[in-house]
C-alpha positions in Angstrom: 19.5 113.9 57.5 21.7 116.3 55.2 23.6 119.4 56.7 21.3 121.6 54.3 18.0 120.3 55.7 19.5 120.5 59.3 20.4 124.2 58.5 17.1 124.9 57.1 15.4 123.8 60.3 17.6 126.0 62.6 17.0 129.0 60.4 13.3 128.6 60.4 13.4 128.0 64.4 15.6 131.4 64.5 13.0 133.1 62.3 10.2 131.8 64.5 11.7 132.8 67.7 12.7 136.2 66.6 9.4 137.0 65.3 7.6 135.9 68.6 5.9 139.1 69.6 4.1 138.1 72.8 6.1 137.5 75.8 4.6 135.9 78.9 5.9 135.5 82.3 3.9 133.5 84.7 4.1 133.8 88.7 3.1 131.0 90.8 0.5 133.0 92.7 -1.8 133.2 89.8 -0.8 136.2 87.8 1.2 137.0 84.7 3.1 139.8 83.0 2.1 140.1 79.3 4.5 142.0 76.8 3.5 142.8 73.1 4.4 144.8 70.4 2.0 146.3 67.7 2.5 149.4 65.2 0.1 151.9 64.4 -0.3 154.9 61.7 -0.3 158.1 64.3 -1.5 161.4 62.8 0.1 164.5 64.4 -1.6 166.2 67.2 -4.2 164.6 69.4 -5.7 161.3 68.3 -6.9 157.8 69.8 -5.6 154.4 69.2 -7.1 151.1 70.1 -5.9 147.6 70.6 -8.3 144.6 70.9 -8.1 141.1 72.4 -6.2 142.0 75.7 -6.8 139.7 78.7 -10.2 139.9 80.5 -8.5 139.8 83.9 -6.0 142.6 83.2 -5.2 144.9 85.9 -5.6 148.4 84.4 -3.3 150.2 86.8 -0.5 148.0 85.5 -0.8 149.0 81.9 2.2 150.5 80.5 2.6 151.8 76.8 5.8 152.7 75.3 7.0 153.7 71.7 9.9 154.4 69.6 9.1 158.1 69.3 8.3 160.9 71.5 4.5 160.5 72.3 2.5 162.1 75.1 -0.1 159.7 76.4 -2.9 161.9 77.6 -5.6 159.4 78.6 -6.0 155.7 78.9 -9.4 153.6 78.9 -10.0 149.8 79.4 -13.2 148.9 77.8 -14.5 145.6 79.1 -18.5 146.3 79.0 -19.0 143.9 76.3 -22.2 144.0 74.4 -24.8 141.2 74.8 -28.6 141.1 74.0 -29.7 142.8 77.2 -26.8 145.6 77.3 -27.8 146.3 73.5 -31.5 146.6 74.4 -30.4 149.0 77.1 -29.0 151.3 74.7 -32.4 151.2 72.5 -34.8 152.3 75.4 -37.2 155.0 74.0 -35.9 154.0 70.3 -38.1 152.4 67.6 -37.5 148.7 67.3 -39.2 146.0 65.4 -40.1 142.6 66.8 -40.6 139.8 64.5 -42.2 136.9 66.3 -41.6 133.1 65.7 -44.8 133.0 63.5 -43.5 136.0 61.1 -45.9 138.4 62.7 -44.2 141.9 63.4 -44.7 144.4 66.0 -42.9 148.0 65.9 -42.9 150.6 68.5 -40.9 152.3 71.1 -39.0 150.2 73.3 -40.2 151.2 77.0 -38.5 148.4 79.0 -37.4 145.0 78.9 -36.3 142.0 81.1 -35.4 138.5 80.9 -39.0 137.2 80.3 -40.8 140.3 78.4 -40.6 143.4 76.1 -42.8 146.3 76.6 -43.2 148.4 73.4 -45.6 151.4 72.8 -47.0 151.4 69.4 -49.8 153.2 67.6 -52.2 150.8 68.7 -51.4 151.0 72.5 -48.9 149.2 74.7 -47.8 145.6 73.7 -46.1 143.3 76.4 -44.3 140.5 74.4 -43.1 137.3 76.0 -39.4 136.9 74.8 -39.9 132.9 74.5 -42.0 133.8 71.4 -39.5 136.3 69.8 -37.5 135.6 66.9 -35.6 138.7 65.8 -35.4 142.1 67.2 -34.7 144.9 64.7 -32.9 147.7 65.8 -31.6 151.0 64.4 -27.9 151.4 63.7 -25.9 152.1 66.9 -24.9 155.6 67.5 -21.8 154.5 69.6 -19.0 151.9 69.4 -20.2 148.5 70.5 -17.2 146.4 72.3 -17.3 142.8 71.6 -13.8 142.1 73.0 -11.9 143.6 75.9 -10.0 146.8 74.6 -7.5 149.1 75.7 -7.7 152.7 74.2 -5.3 155.6 74.5 -5.5 159.2 73.6 -2.1 160.3 72.3 -0.4 163.7 71.4 2.0 163.3 68.7 4.5 165.8 67.4 4.4 164.3 63.8 2.5 161.9 61.5 4.0 158.5 61.0 4.0 154.7 61.8 4.7 154.3 65.2 6.0 151.0 67.2 4.5 150.4 70.3 5.6 148.4 73.3 2.6 147.3 75.7 2.9 145.4 79.0 0.4 144.7 81.5 -0.3 142.1 84.4 -3.3 139.9 84.5 -5.0 137.4 86.7 -6.4 134.2 85.6 -3.1 132.5 84.7 -1.1 130.2 87.0 1.4 127.5 86.9 2.8 124.7 89.0 5.2 121.7 89.2 3.8 118.3 89.3 6.4 115.4 90.2 6.4 111.7 89.4 8.7 109.5 91.8 9.2 105.8 91.2 10.7 104.0 94.1 12.9 101.2 93.2 12.5 97.8 94.7 14.9 98.2 97.6 13.5 101.7 98.4 17.0 103.2 98.3 16.4 105.0 95.1 13.8 106.8 93.1 13.3 108.1 89.5 12.2 111.8 89.8 10.5 113.6 86.7 8.3 116.6 86.6 5.8 118.4 84.3 5.1 122.1 84.5 1.3 122.5 84.4 0.3 125.8 82.8 -3.4 127.0 83.4 -4.8 129.9 81.3 -8.1 131.2 82.5 -7.5 135.1 81.4 -9.8 135.2 78.5 -7.0 135.6 76.0 -5.1 133.4 73.5 -1.3 133.8 73.7 0.1 132.4 70.5 3.8 131.6 69.8 4.8 133.2 73.0 8.1 133.2 74.7 7.2 131.8 78.1 9.0 132.2 81.4 7.8 130.8 84.7 8.9 132.4 88.1 9.0 130.3 91.5 9.1 132.2 94.6 6.8 134.1 97.1 6.5 137.8 95.8 5.1 140.1 98.2 1.6 141.6 96.9 0.0 144.8 97.8 -3.3 143.2 97.7 -4.3 139.7 96.4 -5.6 139.0 93.1 -8.6 136.7 92.6 -7.6 132.9 91.3 -10.0 131.8 89.0 -11.4 128.2 89.0 -10.0 126.2 86.3 -11.7 123.6 84.0 -9.3 120.9 83.1 -8.5 120.5 79.7 -5.2 118.9 79.4 -2.6 118.7 76.5 1.1 117.9 76.2 3.7 119.6 74.5 6.8 117.5 73.1 10.3 118.7 73.5 12.5 119.5 70.4 15.2 116.8 70.1 18.9 118.0 71.1 17.5 121.1 72.8 16.9 121.8 76.6 13.1 122.1 77.2 13.4 124.2 80.2 16.5 126.5 81.4 16.6 127.1 85.2 18.4 130.0 86.5 18.5 132.6 89.3 16.5 135.9 89.1 16.5 138.4 92.0 15.7 136.3 94.9 13.7 133.9 93.0 14.1 131.0 90.3 13.1 131.6 86.8 12.4 128.6 84.3 12.8 129.8 80.7 10.9 127.7 78.2 13.2 127.1 75.1 10.6 127.2 72.4 7.5 129.3 71.4 4.2 128.1 73.3 0.9 128.6 72.3 -1.4 129.0 75.4 -5.1 129.0 74.4 -7.7 130.5 76.8 -9.4 128.0 79.1 -6.5 125.5 78.5 -4.3 123.7 80.8 -1.0 122.7 79.0 1.8 120.5 80.5 5.4 121.0 79.7 8.1 118.4 80.7 11.1 120.3 82.2 12.8 117.5 84.4 13.5 114.3 82.5 13.6 111.3 84.7 16.7 111.6 87.3 17.9 108.9 89.3 17.8 110.1 93.1 19.4 108.2 96.2 16.7 108.3 98.8 16.0 106.9 102.3 12.8 105.6 103.8 12.2 106.6 107.5 9.6 105.5 110.0 9.0 108.7 112.2 7.2 108.5 115.3 6.0 111.7 117.1 2.9 110.6 118.5 1.5 111.6 121.9 -1.4 109.3 122.4 -1.5 106.5 124.9 -2.9 103.7 122.3 -1.3 102.3 119.2 -1.4 104.4 116.1 0.2 103.7 112.8 3.6 105.4 112.3 4.1 107.8 109.3 6.4 106.9 106.4 8.8 109.6 105.0 11.0 109.4 102.0 14.0 111.6 102.0 16.7 112.8 99.6 19.0 115.5 99.6 18.9 117.8 96.3 22.4 117.9 95.4 24.3 116.9 92.4 25.8 113.7 94.1 22.4 112.3 95.5 19.7 114.4 93.8 18.8 116.6 90.9 21.2 119.3 91.7 18.7 122.4 90.4 16.2 124.3 92.4 12.9 122.4 92.5 9.7 124.7 92.5 7.0 123.9 94.6 4.1 121.1 93.7 2.5 117.9 94.3 4.8 114.8 94.3 3.0 111.5 93.7 5.3 108.4 94.6 4.8 105.0 92.9 6.3 101.5 93.2 6.3 98.5 91.0 4.2 95.7 92.1 5.4 92.0 91.5 3.6 91.9 87.9 5.6 95.1 87.1 2.8 97.6 87.3 3.1 100.9 89.0 1.1 101.5 92.1 0.5 104.7 93.7 2.0 104.6 97.4 1.3 108.2 98.5 1.9 111.9 97.8 2.9 114.9 99.3 3.4 118.6 98.8 6.9 119.7 98.0 7.8 123.5 99.0 10.0 125.6 97.0 13.2 123.7 97.4 17.0 125.3 96.9 20.1 123.4 96.0 21.3 121.2 98.8 18.1 121.2 100.7 16.7 118.2 102.3 13.7 116.9 100.8 11.2 115.0 103.1 7.8 113.6 101.8 5.3 112.0 103.8 3.6 109.4 101.9 1.3 107.5 104.2 1.2 105.6 107.5 2.7 102.0 108.0 -0.1 99.3 108.4 2.0 97.1 110.4 4.4 99.5 112.4 3.0 101.1 115.4 3.7 103.4 118.4 1.9 104.4 121.6 3.2 106.8 124.3 2.4 106.8 128.0 3.2 109.0 130.9 3.9 106.7 133.8 4.4 109.1 136.6 4.7 113.0 137.2 6.6 114.6 139.8 7.0 118.5 140.6 7.9 120.7 143.2 6.5 124.3 143.1 9.0 127.0 141.5 11.9 124.3 141.4 11.2 121.4 138.9 8.9 119.2 137.0 9.6 115.6 135.9 7.8 113.0 133.7 8.5 109.2 133.3 7.6 108.2 129.7 7.1 104.9 128.1 6.9 104.6 124.3 6.2 101.1 123.0 7.2 100.5 119.4 5.4 97.5 117.7 6.6 95.9 114.5 4.1 93.4 112.9 6.2 93.0 109.8 8.3 90.0 109.0 11.4 92.0 108.8 13.3 94.3 111.1 12.6 98.0 110.7 14.4 101.3 112.4 12.0 103.7 114.0 13.1 107.4 114.5 11.3 108.7 117.5 11.1 112.6 117.9 10.1 114.0 121.2 9.5 117.5 122.7 10.9 117.5 126.3 10.9 121.3 127.1 11.6 124.7 126.0 14.3 125.8 128.7 16.4 124.3 131.5 15.4 120.5 130.3 17.2 117.4 130.3 16.6 113.8 129.5 17.9 111.3 132.4 17.5 107.5 132.7 16.8 106.8 129.1 16.9 103.2 127.9 18.2 104.2 124.5 20.8 106.4 123.2 19.5 109.9 121.9 20.6 113.1 120.3 19.7 116.6 120.7 17.7 117.8 117.5 17.1 121.5 118.6 16.5 123.5 121.7 13.2 121.6 122.6 13.5 118.0 121.0 15.6 114.8 121.4 15.5 111.9 118.8 15.9 108.2 119.4 16.9 105.8 116.6 15.6 102.4 117.5 15.8 99.1 115.9 12.7 97.0 116.2 13.0 93.2 115.1 10.3 91.5 113.0 7.3 90.8 114.7 8.5 92.1 118.2 7.8 95.0 120.2 10.3 97.4 121.8 10.0 99.4 124.8 11.8 102.9 125.2 11.8 104.7 128.7 13.1 107.8 129.6 12.5 110.8 132.1 12.2 114.2 131.1 13.1 117.0 133.6 12.5 120.9 133.4 14.0 122.9 136.0 12.3 126.4 136.6 15.5 128.1 138.0 
């Protein structure tokens, strides 16, 4: 590729970015901030301007109109009562209309009433009740008022002079949401995983956003009142990244994290779009069997995959919340799903714990063998936990137990333990292949 050709590509990209009039900032609670620019010829004094094709789900109280001149906004209206057949008929009640039936017969008269099945007309010959299933065309007089077919914002302005004015429009709208979707592929020895992610953007706002500058904000914003989140019809498409450019730039913004898409994005109404932002990254991970059971019969022990989200062992970037689907290659090389879990918003340096399922061959049960207490003094319990490993290889099981909330201690334990927090202890126990291991301990709570 010649230098001239490369320069032409860069110049055309810069022109595209500089002329992108729409900015779209999407929050992960199902709302977006839309910013647009438009120009109008304004007359001196009081006049009205309109802009069509705004979002159907916009919040009218969030609309802000600014300009490059000193113009006073006297009034703002959001007109969303869009015309359809019945609304049009309502406007012509007591007006003269002509109904052309499917057999080409015509009936003219005054429209008295209508519903979904009939029309009632008063004509010279009397009153006609017409079944709408036989109607071909209804001819109405020219409307005396403006009919709106698209959501429209209108303003009444007071300008000091006549001229072309550039306006900046912004508003909040519902019906747009985004989330992260992760794919994690565990290697054969289960000590590493390949982590990648897509941004899933869903637009149900009733508006197309063409060549928009797209930003995504991850974090829990406090809202004065919840907005309705609309159901999504999944119509998937994928965006390919431009070579040599970072697809998504992640940075801190206020107390949240912002993900800035590096190229203009067209987001059509009733479309679900996916943009890759995290290329496959090798992450050091650990598999853990974690038993916290309380039942006195064998139950399967949950399996957890853990990794630290830092530069040394993880991605080193803040991860927005989303679903993580974990896969592993079978002996034939095919990837198979081994589980999935929800990932919360994760900062750099956080420990990520994903529960992927329950071990088929590793089980545990917890039994209370004896209770002793003395009123107003103490309470004791003798606990036995049986860990069963039906696999042909040894496993290590972490046993987490809640032992009390104050003045507690563990005594007579058959295995070493560590204190996790104010109420829990952890035992780490090796269980040989095809064996059972019994853990015994006594928990004591003193009341004084």
